[in-house]
Backbone as CSV, one residue per row, in Angstrom:
resi,resn,N_x,N_y,N_z,CA_x,CA_y,CA_z,C_x,C_y,C_z
1,MET,81.450,53.065,17.014,81.807,52.279,15.909,81.794,50.889,16.573
2,HIS,80.750,50.029,16.608,80.603,48.532,17.138,81.299,47.239,15.917
3,GLU,81.753,47.860,15.075,82.105,47.120,14.238,83.994,46.697,14.559
4,LEU,84.396,47.753,15.507,85.861,47.164,15.979,85.422,46.164,17.320
5,GLY,84.860,46.062,18.082,84.238,44.512,19.004,83.823,43.249,18.617
6,THR,83.181,43.572,17.105,82.628,42.536,16.713,84.066,41.901,15.749
7,VAL,85.266,42.791,15.431,86.415,42.197,15.088,87.117,41.518,16.182
8,PHE,87.317,42.137,17.042,87.863,41.650,18.207,87.222,39.909,18.745
9,TYR,85.873,40.141,18.720,85.502,39.096,19.115,85.219,37.839,18.078
10,VAL,86.172,38.186,16.530,86.032,37.267,15.575,87.415,37.018,15.645
11,ILE,88.171,37.379,15.757,89.788,36.941,16.305,90.082,36.045,17.205
12,LYS,89.277,36.440,18.436,89.216,35.340,19.356,88.923,34.341,18.921
13,GLU,87.432,33.759,19.354,87.208,32.613,18.267,87.573,32.037,17.350
14,VAL,88.645,32.817,16.286,89.436,31.910,15.284,90.359,31.994,16.048
15,GLU,91.307,32.462,16.969,92.220,32.152,17.181,92.031,30.947,18.302
16,ASN,91.136,30.979,19.089,91.111,29.556,20.026,91.127,28.327,19.256
17,LEU,89.816,28.533,17.737,90.069,27.614,17.011,91.504,26.774,16.604
18,VAL,92.008,28.176,16.369,93.672,27.654,15.603,93.396,26.603,17.132
19,GLU,94.172,27.373,18.199,94.839,26.639,19.145,94.690,25.155,19.248
20,GLU,93.091,25.626,19.306,92.353,24.400,19.694,92.601,22.878,18.994
21,HIS,92.464,23.139,17.741,92.964,22.311,16.372,94.303,22.094,15.430
22,HIS,95.188,22.925,17.049,97.032,22.807,16.233,96.691,23.500,14.921
23,LEU,96.351,24.398,14.548,96.338,24.588,12.954,97.586,25.880,12.656
24,SER,98.421,25.820,11.627,99.279,26.642,11.521,98.752,27.742,10.684
25,VAL,98.355,28.025,9.484,97.814,28.996,8.573,96.479,28.905,8.582
26,VAL,95.792,30.395,8.808,94.697,30.751,8.332,94.818,31.682,7.333
27,ALA,94.419,31.247,6.207,94.472,32.038,4.130,93.213,33.061,4.893
28,SER,91.599,32.563,5.564,90.630,33.355,5.172,90.187,33.653,6.001
29,VAL,88.682,34.272,6.774,87.559,34.312,7.335,86.680,34.884,6.314
30,THR,85.541,33.735,6.336,84.287,34.606,6.391,83.054,34.786,7.352
31,LEU,83.124,36.007,6.598,82.016,36.559,7.707,79.903,37.330,7.228
32,GLU,79.257,36.109,7.076,78.188,36.478,6.783,77.439,37.774,7.820
33,ILE,77.110,39.023,7.193,76.518,39.990,7.222,75.442,40.754,7.126
34,GLY,74.107,40.511,8.083,73.193,40.752,7.661,72.957,42.067,7.172
35,GLU,72.058,42.489,6.164,71.480,43.792,5.778,71.025,44.874,6.621
36,VAL,70.205,43.971,7.412,70.010,45.169,9.071,70.658,44.540,10.115
37,SER,71.854,44.317,10.687,72.499,44.202,11.353,72.926,45.765,12.022
38,GLY,72.994,46.455,11.149,74.211,47.744,12.076,75.287,47.701,11.352
39,ILE,75.351,46.415,11.128,77.543,45.992,10.872,77.653,46.684,9.839
40,ILE,78.679,47.697,9.010,78.811,48.246,8.294,79.873,47.589,7.745
41,PRO,79.790,46.743,6.418,80.977,45.931,5.818,82.145,46.513,5.930
42,GLU,82.319,47.613,5.024,83.698,47.927,4.744,84.198,48.520,5.895
43,TYR,83.639,48.703,7.122,84.497,49.356,8.260,84.993,48.181,8.876
44,ILE,84.214,46.779,8.894,84.182,45.434,8.927,85.844,45.072,8.759
45,VAL,85.670,45.455,7.421,87.567,45.065,6.674,87.982,46.291,7.382
46,ASP,88.213,47.629,6.849,88.917,48.404,8.113,89.653,47.754,9.231
47,CYS,88.557,47.355,10.087,89.259,46.870,11.255,89.581,46.267,11.241
48,TRP,89.303,44.987,10.466,89.832,43.970,10.415,91.571,43.917,10.275
49,ASN,92.096,44.914,9.227,92.978,44.842,8.218,93.779,45.576,9.414
50,TRP,93.658,46.258,10.018,94.113,47.388,11.306,94.145,46.289,12.398
51,ALA,93.620,45.260,13.013,93.410,44.452,14.005,94.674,43.311,14.304
52,ARG,94.117,42.784,12.834,95.031,41.578,12.783,96.793,41.669,12.287
53,LYS,97.100,42.849,12.651,98.344,43.071,12.712,98.784,42.636,14.112
54,GLU,97.860,42.787,14.795,98.860,42.775,16.217,98.639,41.245,16.764
55,THR,98.067,40.174,15.974,97.368,38.908,16.711,98.380,37.813,16.278
56,LYS,97.809,36.542,16.911,99.393,35.641,16.926,99.633,35.098,15.670
57,TYR,98.043,34.615,15.253,97.726,34.383,14.236,97.484,34.462,13.136
58,LEU,96.886,35.420,13.020,96.004,36.012,12.018,96.633,37.185,11.190
59,LYS,98.239,37.381,11.361,98.690,38.700,10.693,98.416,38.892,9.362
60,ASP,98.186,37.668,8.504,97.760,37.667,6.922,97.137,36.717,6.447
61,THR,95.622,36.821,7.354,94.613,36.332,6.832,93.833,37.418,6.454
62,GLU,93.250,36.945,5.546,92.229,38.090,4.787,90.883,37.750,5.044
63,ILE,90.042,38.647,5.457,88.577,38.808,5.994,87.712,39.403,4.953
64,LYS,86.824,37.799,4.430,85.861,38.010,3.229,84.610,38.243,3.921
65,VAL,83.519,39.092,3.461,82.096,39.418,3.663,81.029,39.012,2.766
66,GLU,80.518,38.681,3.457,78.608,38.203,2.344,78.145,39.089,3.202
67,LYS,77.005,39.266,2.821,75.594,40.029,3.166,74.236,38.676,3.000
68,LEU,74.129,38.879,3.751,72.739,38.232,4.547,71.084,39.246,4.101
69,GLU,70.408,38.656,3.259,69.578,39.703,2.749,68.355,39.471,3.860
70,ALA,68.170,40.689,4.022,66.724,40.680,5.071,65.311,40.638,4.666
71,VAL,64.978,39.402,5.423,64.001,38.909,5.120,62.658,38.639,6.131
72,THR,61.726,39.264,6.108,60.148,39.425,6.505,59.197,38.425,6.573
73,TYR,58.614,37.920,7.063,57.282,37.072,7.046,56.488,37.606,7.482
74,CYS,55.339,37.103,6.708,54.172,37.979,7.202,53.156,36.720,8.049
75,GLU,52.845,37.191,8.881,51.811,36.188,9.560,50.519,35.945,9.201
76,ASP,49.992,36.996,8.709,48.898,37.499,7.833,48.742,36.110,6.898
77,CYS,49.477,36.333,6.022,49.411,35.573,4.549,50.116,34.346,4.434
78,GLY,50.985,34.788,5.330,52.364,33.498,5.307,53.584,33.826,4.006
79,LYS,53.296,34.890,3.793,54.030,34.723,2.234,55.840,35.828,3.216
80,THR,56.821,35.914,2.436,58.256,36.365,2.522,58.369,36.900,1.809
81,TYR,58.924,38.510,2.558,59.082,39.207,1.168,60.885,40.306,1.327
82,SER,61.219,40.709,0.767,62.461,41.541,0.917,61.708,42.819,1.964
83,THR,62.450,42.612,3.441,62.718,43.837,4.582,63.365,44.976,4.159
84,VAL,64.078,45.388,3.093,65.047,46.515,2.800,63.693,46.959,1.999
85,LYS,63.300,47.234,1.201,62.532,47.350,0.184,61.105,47.664,0.907
86,TYR,60.413,46.370,1.839,59.219,46.992,2.049,58.993,46.726,3.500
87,ALA,59.629,47.211,4.205,60.115,47.816,5.936,59.002,46.259,6.595
88,LYS,58.243,47.673,7.448,57.211,46.317,8.210,56.086,45.943,7.378
89,ILE,55.425,46.484,6.459,54.463,46.155,5.823,54.674,45.178,4.879
90,CYS,53.840,44.398,4.835,53.882,43.302,4.087,53.181,43.580,2.756
91,PRO,54.289,43.546,1.190,53.340,43.937,0.257,52.310,42.999,-0.444
92,TYR,52.209,42.025,0.531,50.873,41.216,-0.563,49.585,41.728,0.457
93,CYS,49.736,41.856,1.300,47.948,41.772,1.706,48.104,43.223,2.914
94,LYS,49.013,43.871,2.954,49.543,44.939,3.395,48.917,44.927,4.994
95,SER,49.317,43.799,5.879,49.701,43.388,7.211,50.356,44.190,7.996
96,GLU,50.373,44.032,9.066,51.952,44.530,9.713,52.364,43.642,10.829
97,HIS,51.312,42.749,11.163,51.567,41.433,11.531,52.840,40.594,10.825
98,THR,54.127,41.369,11.040,54.994,40.631,10.199,56.316,40.556,11.388
99,TYR,57.535,39.339,10.884,58.653,39.709,11.653,59.827,39.317,11.063
100,LEU,60.953,39.758,11.065,62.232,39.632,10.647,62.271,38.092,10.876
101,LEU,62.891,37.578,9.972,63.160,35.789,9.151,64.715,36.172,9.909
102,THR,65.646,36.949,8.887,67.275,36.965,8.632,67.113,38.427,7.880
103,GLY,68.947,38.265,8.803,69.203,39.880,7.618,69.477,40.624,9.045
104,ASN,69.402,40.461,10.300,69.874,40.853,11.424,71.145,40.760,12.372
105,GLU,71.719,39.645,11.612,72.433,38.480,12.486,74.303,39.017,11.820
106,TYR,75.261,38.261,12.232,76.330,38.217,11.206,76.600,36.434,12.364
107,ASN,77.510,35.809,11.035,78.347,34.551,11.309,79.350,34.280,10.569
108,ILE,80.190,33.586,11.630,81.332,33.320,10.868,81.333,31.888,10.259
109,LYS,80.860,32.002,8.840,80.766,31.363,7.987,81.231,29.826,7.525
110,GLU,82.756,30.586,7.244,84.440,29.548,7.149,85.540,29.845,7.337
111,ILE,85.998,29.570,8.094,87.594,29.832,8.366,88.929,28.506,7.087
112,GLU,89.143,29.573,6.624,89.958,28.588,5.485,91.366,28.031,6.339
113,ALA,91.313,27.287,7.064,92.909,27.177,7.393,93.556,26.039,7.595
114,MET,95.287,25.786,7.481,95.754,24.327,7.496,96.336,23.739,8.777
């Protein structure tokens, strides 16, 4: 379960920002998680709710998760398409000369703090 490691990383980064900017309250943290990142959003929420209890600043902080669509680019025809629906083969020209543009990453999108 790499979701727990992901949550520990996010907690560490947010706590560093809290200290660096002398913040007192973090209401929420929003993560963007790619469709094909291998990270399961429900597990992130469960891990967050468990791990935040042991933190210095984030005991009452909510985690929000937004899905990033997986998009693939075709080098032959120059079009983009849904990776989840069509996988590696371009639905427009049937080429296999494609690569993933987005959808494999996770990002801390927003931290709501005071």
